[in-house]
Steps between C-alpha positions, in 0.01 A plus 500: 500500500881499487751467782867591513659438837263643761333742255160384371356689200131471412200663338201631698300175494800293615570757771141479623518122526843517668402763759165352596665161570805646677524454877639812667566490874573872546223746582469738204353846559667713230556478126787727398518647149834606352658570164850383419601833340809308381451269317254701295326414175826568312661198667201269447547282192309180587786432744297438816743266677808705413337811648395311815854365545639852449263643761603230744871571442432868566308421820774262622757777440288726723513243782169316449505121539310456170283699260288747700159461336258210519341566160612673178263610221645555151391729213356201309275421798689190612540457876794350689519358849841610625534485878276239669182656636572346841810722523441872566626727223789744538325792333348757742671567829240460773242324280652166406406260780137460392550615142527358151705702254404538135763655271374610158778523243519853365555865583155642570606851591357776278705500177601135551347183357139490380356193669374231261140380521617147581708620792210713627269199486750284689569763769128539570444124483787413736395762758138378488596133517728561800212683671279199437765253619576686823146632563600866471258777410667715231576842646799727550548326836548156343650596161791738543763684299866525595475880466278518809775379737797701628821328388685571825235441767276251318196695622208555268486873433298483175774651283654743749851457638781330311340290227539338161249574224432123479276361346527812286348845471292371205408156643124477437478879506749574779672377812295687760246346735230707328603374154492140624152549649371654178680304227636169635289363784171517299658286224605241757153498658345442155745218426438340836126478419588301186712255699 
């Protein structure tokens, strides 16, 4: 485990120990999944803290009071706590109050980055562990993609309306609700059984 300023970088086992001990006063009902798009794998060169600081500078320039996401997952599988979990993220309009935001570094649109096995393992692990911590049953009602929410209204329209492709058109087989039900949620359910 390494810390630089408020950013805490850890492997999966350290993250598990950290999260299970952490006291969170907010009620958590949603786990949001995102990709950074930029930075993508091209910008990742074992420079975890520099990328986190860059993301925070970008978010501050957009008017946020700090980095938007609670958790960042890197291509090497390392996991960073960014924004305290007791503070709602600034990531999906209309879905932040009871949410935790996970940003996975990379561009997971079709033709973008090919996700590493270590990052896949960490994404599944983090989602499952958060479900365990907050007593959530993995489903497309508790684990959500940015793409499912209209950017202007904040309403969940399952990919209709004005949207981003986030977490990517190739994120675990696609960014649709159907793709998540088929390709992502079952992996999280399997991981949760191991925890």
